[in-house]
N, C-alpha and C positions, 0 to 999 in steps of 0.2 A: 452756718446760716440755714434757716428753715427752708424747706422746699417751696418754690413758687406755685401757688394754685392758679392765680390769674395774672396774665401779663399782656397789657395793651401797648401796642407799638404804633406810633404815628397815625392815630385814628383821626380821620377827617370826614365830617358829615355835613352835607348841605341839605337845605329844604327848598323844594320847588314852590315858587309863589308867582303870582301874576307879574310878568315882566322880567323874571330871572330867578336867581337862587339866593337864599339866605345862607351865608357862609358861617355856620354855627360852631362846629368843632374844628379846631385848627391844630392838627398834629399832636393829639393828646397821647402822653405816655404815662402809664399807671401800672402798678403791680401790687399784688397782695400775697404774702407768704402764709403758710399753714399756721392756723391759730392766732393770726395777727388781728389787731383791732385798728382799722384804718379810718381816718376821717377825711372827708372831701368837703371843703368849705369854700364859700364864695357868695357873691351877691345873687339875689333872685334873677334868673334868666341867663346865668353864665354857662349853662350847658351840663350841669351835674346830672340831672335826671336823664337827659338825652344820652349821655355816655353810658349810663347803666341800662337803659332800655336797649341800646345797641348790644351790650354784653348779653342780655337775656334773650336776644333775638326777637324782640317785640316792637322794634322801631317800625312804624308804619312806612312802607315803601311802595309807591309814592305816598306822601310828598317827600319823605326822607330819601336821601341818596348817599350811600357810603362811597366816597370818592377814592379813598385809599386807607391803608392800615391793616393791622392784624390784631386779632384777639385770641390769645392762647389760653385755654382752660386745660390744665394738666398736659400741656404740650400739644394739644389739638386745636387747630384754628377754627373758632366758632363760625367765622364768616364763610368757610368752605364746607361746613358740615351739611349733611342731608337733613331734611326736615325731621325725620325720625330720630336722628342723633341729637338735634337741638332739644326735642321734646324729652328725650332720655336725660339730657343734662339738666333740664329744669326739674325733672322728677326726682333725681338722685344727687345732683351736684350743687345747684344754685337756687336759692329762693329769694324773692323780693317782697318787702313790705312797702306798700305804696303810701303816699303822703296823706291821702284823705280816706279814712276808713268808711265814710258814708258812701263815697263813690266806688270803693273797692268791693263792697258787698252788694249782691243783687237783692233789691228790696222785696221781690215777689217770691223768693224761696226762703225756707227756714234755714237757720244756722246749721242744723243737722244735715239737710239736703246738700248744702254747699260743701260741708266738710266730708260727707260721705262720697261725693263726686270726686273730690281731690284724692282721697285715700284709695278708692276703687280704681281710679285711672292710673295711679302710680304704683299699685301693688304688682309684684312680680314673683315668680315661683322660687327665685333664689333669695328672697328677702324674708327674714324671720317674721316680719310684721304680717306677711300674707297668711300666717296661721291664725291671726286674729281677725275677727269680723270688723267691717268698716265702722260699726257702731262702737266697738271696744276701743279702736284706735282713736276715734273722734273724741270719746270721753276722756281718754288719757291725754290727748293734746290740749283739751280745755283745762284739765287738772294741772298740766305743766305750766300754763300761763296764769295759774292761781285764780281761776274763776270759780266762784261758789256755785254749788248745785249744778254741775255741768249737764246732767241728764235733763233738767228743766230747760236750760239754755238751748239745748239742741232743738227743742220744739218752738223756740221763739223766732220771730222775724227780726231783722236788724233794727227796725224802727222801735222795737220794744226794749232796746238796750241803750245804755248811756254811751257817750263818745269814748270814754275810757274802756268800757267793756267791748265795744266794737273794735277798738284798736287791738285789744288782747285777742279777739277772735281772728283778726287778720294775722297776728303773730302765730296763733295756733294753726292756721291754714299753711303758713310758711314752714312750720317745724313738724307737721304731722308725719312727715317722713324724715329720716336722718339726712342731713345735708352737710356739705363741707364749707359752703360759703353762704352767708346771709347778708343781703343788701337791704338796709333800712333807710328809706327815703324820707327824711324828716318825720320820724314816727310820732313826734309829740307836738307838731305845729298847731293842730286844731284843738289841743287840749290845754287846760290850765296848768300852771307850773308844777303843782303838787302831783297831778296825775302824770305829767310828762316825766317827772323824776321817777315815779313808780315804774313806768314803761321802760325807761332806760336801765334801771336797776334789774328789771326782769330780763331784758335782752342780754345784759352782761352775765347774769346768772345762767341763763340757758346756754349761751355760747361757751361758758366755762364747763358746764356739765356735759354738753354734747361735743365739745372740742371743735367748735366751728370758728372759722374766721368771720369777721364782720367788716362791712363797709358802711360807715355811718355818714349819711349825707346831711349837712346842716348849714344854715347861715349863722348859727350861734357859736361864737368862739368859746363861750363858757361851757357849752355841751361838749364841744370837741376836746377842750382841754381836760375835762374830767373823765371822759369815757374812751379815749383812744390812746394809742402809743405811737402812731405814725400819722402824719398829716400831709395832705396835698392841698395846696391853695390854687384855686382856679379863677381866672379872670377872662371873661369874654371868649370862652371856648378854648383857652390855653392853660396848661399847668405852668404857673409862674414860680412856685417854690415847693420843695419837698424836704421834709425833715422829720426827725423824731419829735414828738409833741413837746417834750421838755426843752429841747434845743430851739424849736421854733418860737416858743413863748418867751424864752430867755433872750434870744438873739434873732429877732425877725430881720431879714435882710432886704427883701424886695420892697420897693416903695409902696406897692399896693398892700402888702401884708402889714407894713408899718401903719399905713393909713387906716386899715381895718382895726388895728389895735387901738388907734387913737379915737375911734368911734365908740368904744366901749366906755360907758360911764364909770367913774371911780367911786366906790363906796366911801372912800376916805376924803372925798371932796376934790378940790383943785380946779374948779371951773367947769364950764359946760363942755360936754364931749364934742369933739370936732367931727365934721362930716367930710366927705370926699367931694371936692368940686367937680362939676360936670356930671355925665351920666354914661352908662354902658353904651358902647358904640352901636351904630346901626349895622346889623349883620348883613344887610343888603349891599352896603358899601363900607366895609370895615377899614380902619386905618392901616396903612402899610407898616411894615416893621413890627415893633412891639405895640400891641393893641392898647396898652395903657398909656402910651406916651402923650396923647392929648391931655390927659388929666395929671400927669406926673410932674411934680415941681422940680425934679432933678434931671429931666430929659435933655438930651443934646442931639446933634444932627444924626448920628448913627442910629439912634433909636427909631427914627422914622424911615430908615432905608432898608433894614434887614431884620427879620425876626431873630432875637437872641436864642441860642440853644441853652439847655440846662447846663450850668457850669457847676462842677463839684467843688464846693468850698472845703469840705472835709469828708470823713467817712460816712457821716450821717446827714449831710446837708447839701442840697443842690438849689441853685437859684438861676432863673432865666433873666439876667439883667447885665447890661454892658458895664455898669458901674464896677462890678466885681471882676469881669473878664478883662476890662481895660486895665484895671489896677494890678492885675497879675500877669500882664504881658511884658 
């Protein structure tokens, strides 16, 4: 088995609001091995981005509050690191591509200024890249993401570039230094499907060339199926199913995962795609037990009493559902 790069254990995060706390992340467990392509899928608002912001050490505190849990990056707990250690981790270990390239780039600085700042801030004497100028590294980063005429683009402001070009610049910012893990937070959401496909192919190519692990956050099952080899399904702040991609799409077990699959339209016809009745629970007062039980057609009494732990069905598949735990007791 490949060495674990990232290992999240029982991560619980609340957000302070008027009148109390929003209980967003609920004992999240998540891991990524070296060179692995991991998908994190779930409805909008289920806690995917909050999880990764906590990993990166950029969760605003307050209003965020880490109640419990551990996040190990190469065996070191990120939550107990000094500020300088977290900055070093972001410089050489983990990068994140944010969802909206328009918001991720500062509109008042040129692309060159923003790339130069990233490169200069992260250079160190023991890095071979330090022998290159910030300009050379920036040009090479733009070339790596297949942007034409990178020297001209360095002089452009973000508003002078298209959405797809801005997303490529965001990727260049993330890979300007060699990293071990790349977090891509729905990198194609604001782009049309053809540009989205180009971005995902580019990420896959870069990850292979630089031997990086990838966490791909998405609410699109099609994207997850095509571009990952391991999948975590998240619902309302909890991981409800974990499996290899092939196993998950062949044999989805959790009622929520099955409901997500039923929402996908079939190109071969067969009627209108079904939706999931109800809505994501109120985090201010979430349901007890399994948070999906108010929407689950197969729920029974125990589901509302105690949160189910992840049950290992086989070597590559775990599910947090009493349907399978009860059947195997």
